[in-house]
C-alpha positions in Angstrom: -99.2 54.0 38.5 -99.3 54.2 42.2 -101.8 56.5 43.9 -99.9 58.7 46.4 -100.9 61.6 48.6 -98.4 63.8 46.8 -100.0 63.2 43.4 -103.3 64.2 44.9 -101.6 67.2 46.5 -100.3 68.4 43.1 -103.8 68.1 41.6 -105.4 69.9 44.5 -102.8 72.7 44.1 -103.7 73.0 40.4 -107.4 73.2 41.2 -106.7 75.7 44.0 -105.0 78.0 41.4 -108.3 78.0 39.6 -110.6 78.2 42.6 -108.7 81.1 44.2 -108.8 83.2 41.0 -105.0 83.1 40.6 -105.3 81.3 37.2 -107.9 83.8 36.0 -105.8 86.8 37.1 -102.8 85.4 35.1 -105.0 84.8 32.1 -106.6 88.3 32.2 -103.1 89.8 32.1 -102.1 87.7 29.2 -105.2 88.2 27.1 -104.7 92.0 27.5 -101.6 91.8 25.3 -102.7 92.5 21.7 -100.5 89.9 20.1 -101.9 89.9 16.6 -99.1 88.5 14.6 -100.8 89.4 11.2 -100.3 93.1 12.0 -96.6 94.1 11.7 -97.2 97.0 14.0 -97.7 94.5 16.9 -94.2 93.3 16.7 -93.2 95.2 19.9 -96.2 93.6 21.7 -95.1 90.1 20.6 -91.7 90.7 22.2 -93.2 92.2 25.3 -95.4 89.2 25.8 -92.4 86.9 25.8 -90.0 89.1 27.7 -92.3 90.8 30.2 -95.0 88.1 30.8 -93.8 84.6 29.9 -90.1 84.8 30.7 -90.6 86.0 34.3 -93.3 83.4 34.8 -90.9 80.7 33.7 -88.0 82.1 35.7 -90.1 81.8 38.8 -90.4 78.1 38.0 -86.7 77.6 37.8 -86.2 78.1 34.0 -83.4 79.9 32.3 -84.8 81.8 29.4 -83.6 83.7 26.3 -85.6 85.6 23.7 -84.3 85.1 20.1 -84.9 86.8 16.9 -86.9 84.9 14.3 -84.5 83.5 11.7 -87.0 84.4 8.9 -87.7 87.9 7.7 -90.7 88.6 10.0 -90.8 90.3 13.4 -92.1 87.3 15.3 -89.6 86.6 18.1 -89.3 83.3 20.0 -88.3 82.3 23.5 -86.3 79.2 24.4 -86.2 78.0 28.0 -84.6 75.3 30.0 -85.2 73.7 33.4 -82.4 71.3 34.0 -82.2 68.8 36.9 -79.9 66.0 35.8 -78.2 64.3 32.9 -79.6 61.0 34.1 -83.3 61.8 33.9 -85.6 62.1 30.8 -86.1 65.4 29.1 -89.5 66.7 28.0 -89.8 69.3 25.2 -92.9 71.5 25.2 -94.2 74.2 23.0 -96.7 77.1 22.9 -97.5 80.2 20.9 -98.3 83.6 22.3 -99.7 85.2 19.1 -103.4 85.3 18.2 -105.4 86.1 15.1 -106.8 89.6 14.6 -109.2 90.8 17.3 -111.9 91.9 14.9 -113.0 94.1 17.8 -116.1 95.5 16.1 -117.5 92.1 15.3 -117.8 90.8 18.9 -121.2 90.6 20.5 -122.4 93.6 22.5 -120.9 93.4 26.0 -117.8 91.5 24.8 -114.4 92.7 23.7 -111.4 90.7 22.6 -108.7 92.1 25.0 -110.6 91.8 28.2 -112.0 88.6 29.7 -115.8 88.6 30.2 -117.4 85.8 32.2 -120.9 84.6 31.4 -121.7 81.4 33.3 -119.3 78.7 32.2 -117.9 80.8 29.4 -114.8 83.0 29.6 -114.6 85.3 26.5 -111.4 86.8 25.1 -109.2 86.7 22.1 -106.6 83.9 22.4 -108.2 82.5 25.5 -108.7 79.2 23.6 -105.9 79.6 21.1 -103.4 79.5 22.7 -103.1 81.6 25.9 -105.6 79.7 27.9 -104.0 76.4 26.9 -100.4 77.3 27.7 -101.5 79.0 30.9 -103.1 75.8 32.1 -99.9 73.9 31.4 -97.7 76.4 33.2 -100.0 76.5 36.2 -100.1 72.7 36.4 -96.4 72.5 36.2 -96.1 75.1 39.0 -98.4 72.9 41.2 -96.2 69.8 40.6 -93.0 71.7 41.3 -94.5 72.9 44.6 -95.8 69.5 45.6 -92.4 67.9 44.9 -90.6 70.6 46.9 -88.9 72.1 43.9 -88.1 69.0 41.9 -89.8 67.3 38.9 -87.6 64.2 38.3 -87.0 65.2 34.7 -85.8 68.1 32.6 -88.0 70.5 30.6 -87.2 72.5 27.5 -89.7 75.0 26.1 -90.2 76.6 22.8 -92.4 79.7 22.7 -93.2 81.3 19.3 -95.2 84.3 18.3 -95.9 83.5 14.6 -98.1 80.4 14.7 -101.1 82.3 13.3 -98.9 83.3 10.2 -97.8 79.7 9.6 -94.9 79.6 12.0 -92.2 81.2 9.9 -88.7 80.5 11.2 -89.8 77.8 13.6 -88.3 74.9 11.7 -85.1 76.8 11.0 -84.7 77.7 14.7 -85.3 74.2 15.8 -82.8 72.8 13.3 -80.2 75.3 14.6 -81.0 74.5 18.2 -81.4 70.7 17.7 -78.8 69.9 20.2 -80.3 72.2 22.8 -83.8 70.9 22.1 -82.9 67.2 22.1 -85.2 65.2 24.4 -87.2 62.1 24.9 -90.8 63.2 24.6 -92.8 66.2 23.3 -96.0 67.3 25.1 -98.0 70.4 24.2 -101.5 71.7 24.0 -103.4 73.3 21.1 -106.6 72.7 19.2 -109.9 71.3 20.6 -110.9 68.2 22.4 -113.4 66.0 20.5 -116.0 67.4 22.9 -116.1 69.5 26.0 -116.8 66.5 28.2 -114.0 64.2 26.9 -110.3 64.7 27.5 -108.4 64.0 24.3 -104.9 63.1 23.0 -103.9 63.6 19.4 -100.6 62.5 18.0 -100.0 64.7 15.0 -102.0 66.5 12.4 -103.2 66.4 8.8 -101.0 68.3 6.4 -102.0 71.5 4.7 -101.3 72.3 1.0 -102.5 75.7 -0.3 -102.7 76.2 -4.1 -104.2 78.5 -6.7 -106.0 77.7 -9.9 -105.8 80.5 -12.5 -107.4 80.8 -15.9 -106.1 83.9 -17.7 -107.4 84.0 -21.3 -107.0 87.6 -22.5 -106.6 91.2 -21.7 -109.7 93.0 -20.6 -113.4 92.1 -20.6 -115.6 91.8 -23.7 -119.3 92.6 -24.0 -121.3 89.5 -23.2 -123.9 90.2 -25.9 -121.5 90.8 -28.7 -119.0 88.1 -27.8 -120.9 85.6 -25.7 -121.0 82.2 -27.2 -117.7 82.6 -29.1 -115.2 83.6 -26.4 -114.2 81.1 -23.8 -115.2 82.3 -20.3 -112.4 81.8 -17.8 -114.9 81.5 -14.9 -116.7 78.7 -16.7 -113.5 76.9 -17.4 -112.4 77.3 -13.8 -115.7 76.0 -12.5 -115.3 72.9 -14.7 -111.8 72.4 -13.5 -112.9 72.5 -9.9 -115.8 70.2 -10.5 -113.3 67.7 -12.0 -111.2 67.8 -8.9 -114.0 67.7 -6.3 -117.5 66.5 -7.3 -120.8 68.0 -6.2 -120.8 65.8 -3.1 -117.3 66.9 -2.0 -115.5 63.7 -3.0 -111.9 64.1 -4.1 -111.5 62.8 -7.7 -107.8 63.1 -8.3 -106.7 59.5 -7.8 -103.0 60.5 -7.3 -103.9 62.7 -4.3 -105.9 60.0 -2.5 -104.4 58.7 0.8 -103.4 55.1 1.3 -106.0 52.8 2.9 -106.8 53.7 6.5 -104.6 51.6 8.8 -106.6 49.2 11.0 -105.0 50.8 14.2 -106.1 54.2 13.1 -109.6 53.0 12.2 -109.9 51.3 15.6 -108.6 54.4 17.5 -111.3 56.7 16.0 -114.2 54.2 16.0 -115.8 55.9 19.0 -115.0 59.5 18.1 -118.1 61.6 17.6 -117.8 64.9 15.7 -120.3 67.7 15.5 -122.3 66.9 18.6 -121.6 70.1 20.6 -124.5 72.5 20.9 -122.9 75.2 18.7 -121.5 72.8 16.0 -122.8 73.3 12.4 -125.1 70.7 10.9 -123.1 67.9 9.2 -124.1 67.1 5.6 -124.5 63.3 5.7 -123.8 62.8 2.0 -120.8 65.1 1.8 -117.3 63.7 1.4 -115.9 60.3 0.7 -118.6 57.7 0.8 -118.5 54.6 3.0 -116.5 56.4 5.7 -117.7 57.5 9.1 -117.8 61.2 9.9 -114.6 60.8 12.0 -112.8 58.9 9.2 -113.6 61.7 6.7 -112.1 64.4 9.0 -109.3 62.5 10.6 -108.2 59.8 8.2 -108.9 61.0 4.7 -107.9 63.8 2.3 -110.1 66.7 1.3 -109.8 69.7 -1.0 -111.8 72.9 -0.3 -112.3 76.0 -2.3 -111.6 78.9 0.0 -112.3 81.7 -2.5 -113.3 82.2 -6.1 -113.1 85.4 -8.1 -113.9 86.5 -11.6 -114.9 89.9 -12.8 -116.1 92.2 -10.1 -118.6 90.4 -7.8 -119.5 93.7 -6.0 -120.4 95.5 -9.2 -120.9 93.0 -12.0 -121.2 94.2 -15.6 -122.3 92.5 -18.8 -118.9 91.5 -19.9 -117.0 88.2 -20.2 -114.2 88.5 -17.6 -110.6 87.9 -18.8 -109.3 86.1 -15.7 -110.7 83.8 -13.0 -108.9 82.5 -10.0 -109.6 80.1 -7.2 -107.8 79.7 -3.9 -107.9 76.1 -2.7 -106.6 74.0 0.1 -105.9 70.3 0.5 -105.8 68.7 4.0 -104.0 65.4 3.8 -102.9 62.5 6.0 -99.6 60.7 6.3 -98.7 58.7 3.1 -100.1 61.1 0.6 -97.9 62.1 -2.3 -98.1 65.8 -1.5 -94.6 66.6 -3.0 -96.0 66.2 -6.5 -99.4 67.7 -5.9 -99.0 70.4 -8.4 -98.0 68.0 -11.2 -100.8 65.6 -10.2 -103.4 68.4 -10.5 -102.0 69.6 -13.8 -102.0 66.1 -15.3 -105.5 65.4 -14.0 -106.9 68.5 -15.7 -105.1 67.6 -19.0 -106.6 64.1 -18.8 -110.0 65.7 -18.4 -109.5 67.9 -21.4 -109.5 71.1 -19.5 -106.9 73.5 -20.8 -105.3 76.8 -19.7 -105.6 76.2 -16.0 -102.4 77.2 -14.2 -101.8 75.4 -10.9 -99.6 77.1 -8.3 -98.7 75.5 -5.0 -98.2 78.4 -2.5 -97.4 76.7 0.8 -97.2 73.3 2.4 -97.2 72.0 6.0 -96.4 68.3 6.3 -98.7 65.6 7.7 -97.5 63.7 10.8 -98.9 60.9 13.0 -97.2 59.1 15.8 -97.8 55.4 15.8 -100.9 54.8 18.0 -99.2 51.7 19.5 -96.2 53.8 20.7 -95.7 53.2 24.5 -95.9 56.9 25.3 -99.5 56.9 23.9 -100.8 54.3 26.4 -98.9 56.0 29.2 -100.6 59.4 28.5 -104.1 57.8 28.2 -103.6 56.0 31.5 -102.4 59.1 33.3 -105.4 61.2 32.0 -107.9 58.5 32.9 -106.3 58.1 36.3 -106.9 61.8 37.0 -110.2 62.5 35.3 -112.0 59.2 35.7 -112.9 59.4 32.0 -111.8 57.3 29.1 -109.8 59.8 26.9 -110.4 60.1 23.2 -107.4 59.1 21.1 -107.1 60.9 17.7 -104.2 59.7 15.5 -104.0 63.1 13.9 -105.9 66.4 14.2 -108.1 67.3 11.3 -106.5 70.7 11.2 -102.8 71.5 11.1 -100.3 72.4 13.8 -96.5 72.6 13.2 -96.0 69.1 14.5 -93.6 68.2 11.7 -91.0 70.5 13.3 -91.1 68.5 16.5 -91.7 65.0 15.0 -89.2 65.2 12.1 -86.7 68.1 12.7 -86.3 67.2 16.4 -87.3 63.5 16.0 -89.5 63.4 19.1 -92.6 61.3 19.8 -95.4 63.8 20.0 -98.3 64.0 22.3 -100.9 66.9 22.2 -103.4 67.2 25.0 -105.9 70.0 24.0 -107.8 72.1 26.5 -110.3 73.8 24.2 -113.5 72.4 22.7 -114.9 72.4 19.1 -117.5 75.3 19.6 -115.0 77.7 21.2 -115.2 80.2 18.2 -111.5 79.9 17.7 -110.2 82.5 15.2 -113.7 84.1 15.2 -115.4 86.8 17.2 -116.6 85.8 20.6 -113.8 83.3 21.2 -114.1 81.6 24.6 -113.0 78.8 26.8 -115.2 76.8 29.2 -114.3 77.3 32.9 -115.3 73.7 33.6 -112.9 72.4 31.0 -110.1 74.6 32.2 -110.4 73.4 35.8 -110.5 69.7 34.7 -107.5 70.4 32.3 -105.5 71.9 35.2 -106.0 68.6 37.1 -105.2 66.5 34.1 -102.0 68.3 33.3 -100.9 68.2 37.0 -101.3 64.4 36.8 -99.4 64.2 33.6 -96.5 66.4 34.8 -96.5 64.4 38.1 -96.5 61.0 36.5 -93.5 61.9 34.3 -91.4 62.0 37.5 -92.8 58.8 39.0 -90.7 56.3 37.0 -93.0 56.0 34.1 -90.3 57.1 31.7 -87.8 54.8 33.1 -90.2 51.9 33.0 -90.9 52.5 29.3 -87.2 52.8 28.5 -86.5 49.6 30.3 -89.3 47.7 28.5 -88.6 49.1 25.0 -84.9 49.9 25.2 -85.4 53.0 23.0 -86.4 55.9 25.2 -83.4 56.4 27.3 -82.9 60.0 28.4 -81.0 62.1 25.9 -77.3 62.6 26.6 -77.0 65.2 23.9 -78.3 68.2 25.9 -75.7 70.7 26.9 -75.9 71.9 30.5 -74.5 75.4 29.8 -76.5 78.2 31.1 -78.7 80.2 28.8 -77.9 83.8 28.1 -80.8 86.3 28.5 -81.1 88.3 25.4 -83.5 91.1 24.6 
């Protein structure tokens, strides 16, 4: 990758957007939109964010845009955008989400509020500032800097997907991408969500663990019965359920259902995460050294293994307990899993496991699933991205084969068939989804420079070089060049 004055000019323009306050001004305006997708009353705000804020910003960068209704039954609109330069250059597909979790206004620390940015030293507070408004604002500002530095040209095409339902599990996203597969055909996917491994270290991840939510229910009878008169002769559903859970996950957090264990960790994955350090930020919780699968590093437990967590457990009335054996007990559980896990039959595996343990009357109900994905760590786009980021930042980026959490990467990797690169701009202690959510100004400024370098390098022949060397990444010829209609 050749060092040119123009590349440096693009990076300086991105940094100037930060230093001048222009980036902060844009972000303040975006954070002010109360885009809480869990609240149906915010549907008009979700549409306004796309049509009044994002669409004009993209149009100024040469994109054609259209807002589309969500194909599911929820009011979470989406925006599709296209910036087309030529049939003979690569096409990059990118993604962002404009919705946020609930503000929980009353729970923020005194002096802070979710819908207004408050600056305290290096911290910028506001709901969605880390997830995802700050991240997609960085990517748009960096793209604007490169377009300016190249006098209006990128050297590649860009397609964009903007959704407003990510925080409610992206309903309709896969269906829309399947319908728009020809329009969204491309050569590479780049987006930003989730945290870096640490504030100081730029990071690339290539997919995410899957997420399978399930319920365990023990319903033994109608109504409660006096614990003195009937205790010792009536089965207690809470006790049965506790035994069921302890047979699935032991008291050290180890997954005991053999059929739900992942395949052995691939050597390339193990090598990639060998230098990943988790939980070393100042606000990180204490890591329990004996919790989870034994003989694995902390990073391997989070990034390369399967876990089951109990999210909630109810029996009787915890707020006002009475001396009665409850009739029903229920647990809400979640499995995070890596590529290669037999998640399709998870419900059957759990039921069979409980039967083999002699535990009866536990109903297993799988309620939702998001697939696990992971781009091959040896894929040529991976080394290209790592080189670009190191070239700009002077730091060796962390490579995570898959995020420990879950993003809708399966839509892009499987439905659209794209190699996927995620370059996050948050950090682990950002209080994402919690009160006092924030981003670090120092990380934002560095990320602007990093993304300006990435957007620049895509137009400097890197894509053509990889295509020539590998013979499999030629620019897509399937994209139509018809203009997009603007739709309300």
